[in-house]
C-alpha positions as a Markdown table, in Angstrom:
| # | Residue | x | y | z |
|---|---|---|---|---|
| 1 | Unk | -45.4 | -18.4 | 20.9 |
| 2 | Unk | -48.7 | -18.5 | 22.7 |
| 3 | Unk | -49.0 | -19.7 | 26.3 |
| 4 | Unk | -52.2 | -21.6 | 27.0 |
| 5 | Unk | -53.7 | -23.0 | 30.2 |
| 6 | Unk | -56.1 | -25.9 | 29.8 |
| 7 | Unk | -58.1 | -26.7 | 33.0 |
| 8 | Unk | -60.0 | -30.0 | 33.4 |
| 9 | Unk | -62.9 | -29.8 | 35.9 |
| 10 | Unk | -64.7 | -32.5 | 37.9 |
| 11 | Unk | -67.8 | -31.9 | 35.8 |
| 12 | Unk | -65.8 | -33.2 | 32.8 |
| 13 | Unk | -65.7 | -29.8 | 31.1 |
| 14 | Unk | -62.4 | -28.2 | 30.0 |
| 15 | Unk | -61.6 | -24.5 | 29.6 |
| 16 | Unk | -58.8 | -23.1 | 27.6 |
| 17 | Unk | -57.4 | -19.6 | 28.4 |
| 18 | Unk | -54.6 | -17.7 | 26.8 |
| 19 | Unk | -52.0 | -16.4 | 29.3 |
| 20 | Unk | -50.2 | -14.6 | 26.5 |
| 21 | Unk | -50.6 | -14.4 | 22.7 |
| 22 | Unk | -47.9 | -14.2 | 20.1 |
| 23 | Unk | -47.5 | -11.3 | 17.7 |
| 24 | Unk | -48.6 | -13.5 | 14.8 |
| 25 | Unk | -52.1 | -12.1 | 14.5 |
| 26 | Unk | -52.6 | -13.1 | 10.9 |
| 27 | Unk | -54.8 | -16.0 | 11.8 |
| 28 | Unk | -52.1 | -18.6 | 11.1 |
| 29 | Unk | -51.5 | -21.4 | 13.6 |
| 30 | Unk | -48.6 | -20.8 | 15.9 |
| 31 | Unk | -46.6 | -22.9 | 18.3 |
| 32 | Unk | -48.2 | -23.1 | 21.8 |
| 33 | Unk | -47.0 | -24.1 | 25.2 |
| 34 | Unk | -49.9 | -25.8 | 27.0 |
| 35 | Unk | -50.1 | -26.1 | 30.7 |
| 36 | Unk | -52.7 | -28.6 | 31.9 |
| 37 | Unk | -54.3 | -28.1 | 35.3 |
| 38 | Unk | -56.8 | -30.3 | 37.0 |
| 39 | Unk | -59.5 | -28.8 | 39.3 |
| 40 | Unk | -61.6 | -30.8 | 41.7 |
| 41 | Unk | -64.3 | -28.1 | 41.5 |
| 42 | Unk | -67.0 | -27.7 | 38.8 |
| 43 | Unk | -66.4 | -25.4 | 35.9 |
| 44 | Unk | -67.8 | -21.8 | 36.1 |
| 45 | Unk | -70.6 | -22.8 | 33.8 |
| 46 | Unk | -71.7 | -25.8 | 35.9 |
| 47 | Unk | -71.1 | -24.2 | 39.3 |
| 48 | Unk | -74.5 | -22.7 | 40.3 |
| 49 | Unk | -73.0 | -20.5 | 43.0 |
| 50 | Unk | -70.7 | -18.8 | 40.6 |
| 51 | Unk | -73.4 | -18.3 | 38.0 |
| 52 | Unk | -75.7 | -16.7 | 40.6 |
| 53 | Unk | -72.9 | -14.5 | 41.9 |
| 54 | Unk | -72.1 | -13.3 | 38.4 |
| 55 | Unk | -75.8 | -12.3 | 37.8 |
| 56 | Unk | -76.0 | -10.6 | 41.2 |
| 57 | Unk | -72.7 | -8.7 | 40.6 |
| 58 | Unk | -74.0 | -7.7 | 37.2 |
| 59 | Unk | -77.2 | -6.3 | 38.6 |
| 60 | Unk | -75.3 | -4.5 | 41.4 |
| 61 | Unk | -73.0 | -2.9 | 38.8 |
| 62 | Unk | -76.0 | -1.9 | 36.8 |
| 63 | Unk | -77.7 | -0.3 | 39.8 |
| 64 | Unk | -74.6 | 1.6 | 40.6 |
| 65 | Unk | -74.3 | 2.9 | 37.1 |
| 66 | Unk | -77.9 | 4.0 | 37.1 |
| 67 | Unk | -77.4 | 5.8 | 40.4 |
| 68 | Unk | -74.4 | 7.7 | 38.8 |
| 69 | Unk | -76.5 | 8.6 | 35.8 |
| 70 | Unk | -79.4 | 9.8 | 38.0 |
| 71 | Unk | -76.9 | 12.0 | 39.9 |
| 72 | Unk | -75.6 | 13.4 | 36.7 |
| 73 | Unk | -79.1 | 14.1 | 35.5 |
| 74 | Unk | -79.8 | 15.9 | 38.8 |
| 75 | Unk | -76.7 | 18.1 | 38.3 |
| 76 | Unk | -77.9 | 19.2 | 34.9 |
| 77 | Unk | -81.4 | 19.6 | 36.3 |
| 78 | Unk | -83.1 | 17.1 | 33.9 |
| 79 | Unk | -86.0 | 16.0 | 36.1 |
| 80 | Unk | -87.6 | 13.8 | 33.4 |
| 81 | Unk | -84.5 | 11.7 | 33.1 |
| 82 | Unk | -84.1 | 11.5 | 36.9 |
| 83 | Unk | -87.6 | 10.1 | 37.2 |
| 84 | Unk | -87.0 | 7.6 | 34.4 |
| 85 | Unk | -83.7 | 6.4 | 35.9 |
| 86 | Unk | -85.1 | 6.1 | 39.4 |
| 87 | Unk | -88.0 | 4.0 | 38.0 |
| 88 | Unk | -85.6 | 1.7 | 36.3 |
| 89 | Unk | -83.6 | 1.4 | 39.5 |
| 90 | Unk | -86.7 | 0.5 | 41.5 |
| 91 | Unk | -87.6 | -2.3 | 39.1 |
| 92 | Unk | -84.1 | -3.6 | 39.2 |
| 93 | Unk | -84.5 | -5.8 | 42.3 |
| 94 | Unk | -87.5 | -7.5 | 40.7 |
| 95 | Unk | -85.6 | -8.1 | 37.4 |
| 96 | Unk | -82.7 | -9.5 | 39.4 |
| 97 | Unk | -84.9 | -12.1 | 41.1 |
| 98 | Unk | -86.4 | -13.0 | 37.7 |
| 99 | Unk | -82.9 | -13.4 | 36.2 |
| 100 | Unk | -81.7 | -15.6 | 39.1 |
| 101 | Unk | -84.8 | -17.8 | 38.7 |
| 102 | Unk | -84.1 | -18.1 | 35.0 |
| 103 | Unk | -80.5 | -19.1 | 35.6 |
| 104 | Unk | -81.6 | -21.7 | 38.2 |
| 105 | Unk | -84.1 | -23.2 | 35.7 |
| 106 | Unk | -81.3 | -23.4 | 33.1 |
| 107 | Unk | -79.0 | -25.0 | 35.6 |
| 108 | Unk | -81.6 | -27.6 | 36.6 |
| 109 | Unk | -82.4 | -28.3 | 32.9 |
| 110 | Unk | -78.7 | -28.8 | 32.1 |
| 111 | Unk | -78.3 | -31.2 | 35.1 |
| 112 | Unk | -81.3 | -33.2 | 33.9 |
| 113 | Unk | -79.8 | -33.4 | 30.3 |
| 114 | Unk | -76.4 | -34.3 | 31.7 |
| 115 | Unk | -77.9 | -37.1 | 33.8 |
| 116 | Unk | -79.9 | -38.4 | 30.8 |
| 117 | Unk | -76.7 | -38.6 | 28.7 |
| 118 | Unk | -74.8 | -40.3 | 31.5 |
| 119 | Unk | -77.6 | -42.9 | 31.9 |
| 120 | Unk | -77.6 | -43.5 | 28.1 |
| 121 | Unk | -73.8 | -44.0 | 28.2 |
| 122 | Unk | -74.1 | -46.5 | 31.1 |
| 123 | Unk | -76.9 | -48.4 | 29.3 |
| 124 | Unk | -74.9 | -48.6 | 26.0 |
| 125 | Unk | -71.7 | -49.7 | 27.8 |
| 126 | Unk | -73.7 | -52.6 | 29.4 |
| 127 | Unk | -73.3 | -51.8 | 33.1 |
């Protein structure tokens, strides 16, 4: 039997996460125990702070991995690769800023679309 947690967020989105899965991996449906939680926060997709933090963390991890690769290239004395990796690392801050701006634009676009849908629902319901 699978154990599932369904979380309802204030932004009206729901997430479903499996806490454990049963051994029945054949694709057949199985019995599930579902725990429903309610959160007064926005979901990870709608929460801009979380989305920005994820992007920043991803770029930080990327930078750390590039530093490790550059150190490995130094140890094997491959100067061409060291120069390439250092060049990528230098451009990383600029790329991070560009990615964060892109995420912000996407968040704003989603907010506008969500407001438009809510306004249409209000108009159709006659409020």
